[in-house]
N, C-alpha and C positions, 0 to 999 in steps of 0.2 A: 165208269164210261168216260168215252173218247171223245173228243171234242177235235171234229175235223177244221175246224175255223180257226182254229189257234196258225199265228205263223210259228213257230217254235214246237214242232211236236217232239212231243217228249219221247216217245221210240226211235226218233232220227238225231236226238241227242246223245253225240262223242259219250259225254262226260255220263251223260246218265248210264249210257251200256258197255262201258268199259266197267265201272263200279256194279253196274250189276252182273258182269259175266265177272269181277274181280270176287265179290261177295257170293255169290254162289260156289264157286271153285273153293275160297277161305273158307267157309262153312260147313264144308265136306271134307274139305282138307281136315278142319280144326275136329272135328270125329275122331278119324283117323290118328291122328297126333294123343288123344286120351290116356290109348295104353301105356306112351310113350313118357307118360305125366309133364307134355310138354303142352302149351297154348301154342297159339299160331304165332303172337308176336313174339313169342320167347324161341320157338323153330326158326322164323325170319334169323335171327339175330344169328341163331348157332348157323344157319346155312349162308349169310354174309361174312363169317369170322372162319367159317372154313374154305370159301372163296376167294376170299383176300384177306390175310390172318393180321394180329398188330394193328390195326384200324384206330385211332382214338376214336373217342365219343362222338366228337363230330362229324366224321369220315362215315362212320356206323349210321349213324343218322339218316345220311342220305341213303344209303347203301338198303338200309330195313325198312325208310321210308315211316321214319317214328319222330317224332317230335324230344325236343333233347329230356327235358323232366320224365317224360316216359318212358324215355331209353333208359334212363338213369337206372330207376324204378325195375324194370325187368333185369340189366347186371343184375342186380342186389338181388333177383329171385336166382339166378341162373347162378351166382357166386356160391346163395343159400345150398345148392343142388350139388355144388362141384363142378358145376360144368364150362367154368370162364370164368378166368382171374383176371383181374389189373394188375399192367406191366408199369413198372417206373423206365421210363424210356433211357437207357445209357447214355445217347447225347445230349437229352434233354433234362434234367429231374423233376422238372415241372410235367413234364407231356407223362400221361397214363394212355397205353396199348392197351387192347383187348386181347385176350387170347384163350380158344377154347383146348380146355386142359384135357387128355388123355381119355379122359371118361365122357368128357363133350368131343372130343373128335367120336369114340367108338359109337357114342349114340347118332352123332351127326350120320354119319356114316351106314349106319343100319337103318336110318329115316329116309336118306334120297333116297335109296331105287322105289321107296312108296311114294313120294313126291314125283318121280320123273313118270311111274304107273296113272297119277292123278293126271298129270299132263298130258300124260298119252292119251288119256280119254278122252279128257279135254277138246282135243286136236283130232280126234277121228273126223275120217271124212275130210281134211286139209292134207292140199298138198304139200311134198316137201318146199316146194318155191314157196306157195301161200303161207309155210309155216315162216318161211325165212323171210318172205313179205310182211308179215305181220310182224315179227318180231322186230323189226327194223323201222317198221312204224311206229309202233309203240316206246321203241327207245326214243323215237325224234318226237314222238306228242311231249313223252317226260321232258324232253329237255328244251321243249315251245312252253312249256311252261316257265323256268325259270323265270322271264318277264314276270307273268303273274303272281309269283313270290315277292316282288319287289315293288308294286302297287300298293297304293296305302290303304 
């Protein structure tokens, strides 16, 4: 039941709309990942490491949008699948870098076209300029939220 007297109409709230769209896309793609034996969060880690190899856990946490404790468990699972390895930095022995194994690279390359297909379906009817603007706006929205991370 809609309450039109509300000052903050849920269907106009940007966080609601972004979360709803993301959840719908994520749920659909999760089903497509099942034959590959990966969850959506595991896929995000593999895709992030393909995009930017040799990330630290904290860098990957930002890239894959996952908190450190959950990400650590995801990395443990991906190591068990032999898709990711932890490597010690050659310059700083305490620093660990995450790297896709050859098996991880191959699997990620097989899934990437499917991910692009799902994105293409989601962007059906958008012009090239609208897609470019949407990407820029979502990046800016994400960056603007940095201030909210620091709020009490």
